[in-house]
N, C-alpha and C positions, 0 to 999 in steps of 0.2 A: 642327747640322752632322753630316753623315754622311761617314764615311770611304769612300774609293773601294774598289771590290771587289778590285782588284789592288794589293797593297802591294809586291809583289816586282817587281824590274826584270827585263826580258826577257833571256834568255841570248843573247849575240851569235851571229850566223849562223855565223861561222867555228868557234866552239866546238861548235855543234850539228852541223856537218858532221863534225868530228872524232869526236864521240860516235857518230854514225851509222856512220862507218868502223870504229871500234874494236868496235862492237857488232854488226857485220854477221855474224860467225861464229855468233852466237847464233840467227840465223834458221835455220841448218842444224840446230841443236840442237832448235829448236821443231818443225821438220819431222820430225826423227828421233823426237821425242816422239809426234807424231800418227801416224807410220808404225808405231811400236812398239805404240801403242794399238790401231790398226786391225788390224794383221797378227797380232801375237802375243798381245795382250791386256794388260790393266792389270797383271798380275803381274810383267811384265818391265820395268816403268818404274822407273828408279832415282832415288834422291834427288838425285843430281847433275844429271840431266836436268830435273827439276822446278826446282831452284835456278837453273840457268843460263837456263832458259826465263823464269822470273820476272825475272831480271836483264835479259834482253833486252827484255821487255815494258816494264820500268821505263825502260830507256835510250831506247827508241823513243817512249815517252810524253813524255819530256823533249824529244826531237828534234822531235816534232810540235807540242807545245804551246808550247815555248820557255820554260817555267817549271818550277821544281821543284814537286812536289805539296804542297799545304798540308795538314799532318797535324793541326793544332790547329784547334779551332772558332774562328771569328773573332768577336770581340766588337764590337758596334756601339754607338755612343753616340748616343742620340737625346735631344734637348732639346725 
């Protein structure tokens, strides 16, 4: 027997919409990161810009896929 590829239940649509609404300001931070990178150079990018951009990417990954990322390697049992 093989286990199915997705062991996690999908996140409900209303929760995904709330995550998208709460994470929407991070889109401005991501834009500011790219603007700072292009206009002034990488020397003026701060740690908080990188941190909030990563949090925004993580949040929108959850919104688009509907599941939390699997960080552990999945073990399959084959007989």
